[in-house]
N, C-alpha and C positions, 0 to 999 in steps of 0.2 A: 237099310242103314244100320239098325241095331245089331244085325247079324255080324257085320264087320267089327263093330265096337266090342261085342262079346267075344269074337274070335281073337282080337288083339289082347283082351284081358286074359283069356284062357291060354293062348299060345305064346304070349309075351312078344308078339310081332308088331312092327310099326304099321300104322295106317296114316293116310293123308286126309285131312279134313278141311273143309271150307267153313269158316266160322264168321258169324256176323256179331260185331260188338254192340254194346248197348247204345253207342252213338251212331250206329248205322254203317260203320266201316267193315270191310271184309278182309280176312287174312287166310292164308293157306298155312296150315301147321302140319308137321309130322310128329305124331305122338305114339306112345305106347300106353294103352289104357291099364290103369292099376285097379280101379274100383268103379263100378257103375251103380247108380241108384235110379229111381224112376225119373228124377229131375236133373241129376248132375253126373258128370264124368270126370273123375280124378285121373289125371294122366301125367306122364313125364314128357315134356316138350323137348324133342331131340335137338332143335336148333338153339333154344334158349338155355338148355341144360338145367331146367328147373321144373318142379311140379306145378301144374296148373289145374284149375277146376273150370270146366266148361259147362254151361247150361245146355242140356240136351236139345231144348227147343231152338237154340241158336246155331246148332250144327246143321248146315244146309246140305252137305254132301260128305260121304265117306268112301274111300277106296283103298284097297290094299297097296302097299308100297311094293313095286316090282324090284326084284333082286337084279343086280347088275349081271348082264349076260355077256360072256366073252365068246367071241366067235373063233372057231378053230379053223386055221387056213389049210 
């Protein structure tokens, strides 16, 4: 999981995360990581178009965002 967060920060590429809020709700976010610490992830949320800080321990899953593929006929 940390590998994809580090890659997003280094390459400035988006990743999708599943995040658990402090109230127990779940959300899927598409972010670009700006800064990582041992406990927090400062990111730009592409849907909300705002910077957000996520607790690392509440990030349940991370995966790279797949680029749109166009098929040639």
